[in-house]
C-alpha positions as CSV (number, residue, x, y, z in Angstrom):
1,M,0.0,0.0,0.0
2,E,2.2,2.8,-1.3
3,F,0.6,6.2,-1.1
4,E,0.9,9.5,0.8
5,T,-2.3,11.5,1.5
6,A,-0.4,14.7,0.7
7,D,0.5,13.3,-2.8
8,L,-3.1,12.1,-3.3
9,C,-4.4,15.6,-2.6
10,D,-1.8,17.1,-5.0
11,D,-2.5,14.6,-7.8
12,N,-6.3,14.7,-7.6
13,Q,-7.1,18.4,-7.3
14,D,-10.0,17.9,-9.7
15,K,-11.8,15.3,-7.6
16,K,-13.2,17.4,-4.8
17,L,-11.4,15.5,-2.0
18,Q,-12.4,16.1,1.6
19,V,-10.0,16.1,4.5
20,L,-11.1,15.2,8.1
21,S,-10.4,17.7,10.8
22,S,-7.0,17.3,12.5
23,D,-8.8,17.1,15.8
24,Y,-9.1,13.3,15.1
25,K,-6.0,11.3,16.1
26,N,-5.0,7.7,15.3
27,Y,-5.1,5.4,18.4
28,G,-4.6,2.2,16.4
29,G,-1.6,0.2,15.4
30,L,-2.0,0.6,11.6
31,K,-0.5,3.9,10.6
32,K,-1.6,3.9,7.0
33,C,-4.8,2.4,5.4
34,F,-7.3,2.8,2.7
35,G,-10.6,1.2,1.9
36,Q,-14.3,1.5,1.0
37,I,-16.5,3.2,3.6
38,V,-19.2,1.4,5.6
39,T,-21.2,3.9,7.7
40,V,-22.8,3.3,11.2
41,K,-24.8,5.8,13.2
42,L,-24.9,5.0,17.0
43,D,-26.8,6.5,19.9
44,K,-24.3,6.1,22.8
45,S,-24.3,2.3,22.6
46,N,-21.7,0.4,20.6
47,W,-23.8,-2.8,20.1
48,R,-24.3,-2.5,16.4
49,L,-20.6,-1.7,15.8
50,L,-19.6,-4.7,17.9
51,E,-21.8,-7.0,15.8
52,L,-20.5,-5.5,12.5
53,L,-16.8,-5.9,13.5
54,R,-17.3,-9.4,15.1
55,D,-19.6,-10.9,12.4
56,E,-18.8,-9.3,9.0
57,D,-15.8,-9.5,6.7
58,G,-14.2,-6.1,6.5
59,D,-11.6,-6.9,3.8
60,G,-10.8,-3.7,2.0
61,K,-13.2,-1.7,4.2
62,I,-13.1,1.1,6.8
63,V,-16.1,1.6,9.1
64,V,-17.0,5.2,9.8
65,V,-19.0,5.7,13.0
66,D,-20.9,8.7,14.3
67,N,-21.6,8.6,18.0
68,A,-22.2,12.4,18.2
69,K,-19.2,12.7,20.6
70,F,-21.2,11.3,23.5
71,F,-18.6,11.0,26.3
72,Y,-18.3,7.2,26.3
73,G,-15.5,5.0,25.1
74,V,-17.0,3.3,22.0
75,V,-14.0,1.3,20.8
76,G,-11.5,-0.5,22.9
77,D,-9.2,-3.5,22.7
78,K,-12.1,-6.0,22.3
79,L,-13.7,-4.3,19.3
80,M,-10.2,-3.7,17.8
81,A,-9.5,-7.4,18.2
82,F,-12.7,-8.3,16.3
83,A,-11.8,-5.7,13.6
84,K,-8.3,-7.2,13.1
85,K,-9.7,-10.8,13.1
86,N,-12.2,-9.9,10.4
87,N,-9.8,-7.9,8.2
88,W,-11.1,-4.4,8.8
89,Q,-8.5,-1.8,7.7
90,G,-9.7,1.0,10.0
91,I,-12.3,2.7,12.2
92,I,-13.0,6.4,11.9
93,L,-15.1,7.5,15.0
94,N,-16.8,10.7,15.8
95,G,-16.5,9.9,19.5
96,Y,-14.1,8.5,22.1
97,V,-12.0,5.4,22.5
98,R,-10.5,3.5,25.5
99,D,-7.9,0.9,26.2
100,I,-5.4,2.8,24.1
101,A,-2.4,1.1,25.8
102,Y,-3.6,-2.0,23.9
103,T,-5.3,-0.5,20.7
104,K,-2.0,1.0,19.6
105,D,-0.6,-2.5,19.2
106,I,-3.5,-3.9,17.0
107,D,-2.9,-3.5,13.2
108,V,-6.1,-1.6,12.5
109,A,-6.3,2.2,12.2
110,L,-8.4,3.9,14.8
111,Y,-9.1,7.6,14.4
112,A,-11.2,9.2,17.1
113,F,-11.8,12.5,18.8
114,G,-10.2,11.5,22.2
115,T,-10.2,9.0,25.0
116,C,-12.7,8.2,27.8
117,P,-12.6,5.1,30.1
118,L,-16.4,5.1,30.7
119,R,-18.5,2.7,28.6
120,N,-22.3,2.8,27.9
121,F,-24.0,-0.5,28.7
122,E,-27.5,0.5,27.6
123,K,-28.6,-1.1,24.3
124,T,-29.8,1.8,22.1
125,D,-30.8,2.2,18.4
126,S,-28.4,2.5,15.6
127,S,-28.4,2.4,11.8
128,Q,-26.1,1.4,9.0
129,G,-25.6,2.7,5.5
130,V,-26.6,6.3,6.3
131,Q,-24.9,9.5,5.3
132,L,-22.8,10.9,8.2
133,S,-21.3,14.4,8.6
134,F,-18.6,15.3,11.1
135,G,-15.1,16.8,11.3
136,G,-15.8,18.9,8.2
137,V,-16.5,15.8,6.0
138,T,-19.6,14.1,4.6
139,F,-19.2,10.3,4.6
140,N,-21.3,8.0,2.3
141,D,-21.5,4.3,2.2
142,G,-19.3,3.1,-0.7
143,D,-17.0,6.2,-0.8
144,Y,-13.2,5.7,-0.2
145,I,-10.9,6.7,2.7
146,Y,-7.1,7.1,2.5
147,A,-5.4,7.7,5.8
148,D,-1.8,8.1,7.0
149,C,0.1,10.2,9.6
150,D,-0.8,13.4,7.7
151,G,-4.5,12.9,7.9
152,V,-7.7,11.3,6.5
153,V,-8.8,12.0,2.9
154,V,-12.3,11.0,1.6
155,S,-13.0,10.5,-2.1
156,K,-16.2,9.5,-4.0
157,E,-14.0,7.5,-6.3
158,K,-11.2,5.0,-5.9
159,L,-7.8,6.8,-6.3
160,L,-5.5,3.8,-6.1
């Protein structure tokens, strides 16, 4: 996987690329990834995301999750282990993560707004395949993400 997000931006000026706010940091072990987007909208609870990462093959995919920055740790070492086992490239989360002492050693990218040790145990509604907007970017199911240490780039079409 040879690419740099800075070069992709330079080489694709005509493609209306979007760049995620630099407020989101990578707490995962994979420092560079790209893949097709799968969107998930949560309401505090991470149950739907857990089922997705545990039960579905994520080969060539990145899950984008909006939890509206509710102050709960949505992804930790257990969900990251499921993601790795099922070949997910990365998770982009509008929310918080936990267990970062362990997530940094799992070969999945994990971009999030920050950390919070508290988890929500209530099972709440969620939806998949919906348009999400956060961090200055609109994410659609089927679009593409390219991420490295410079940032996260979103494109409607495959660039590599």
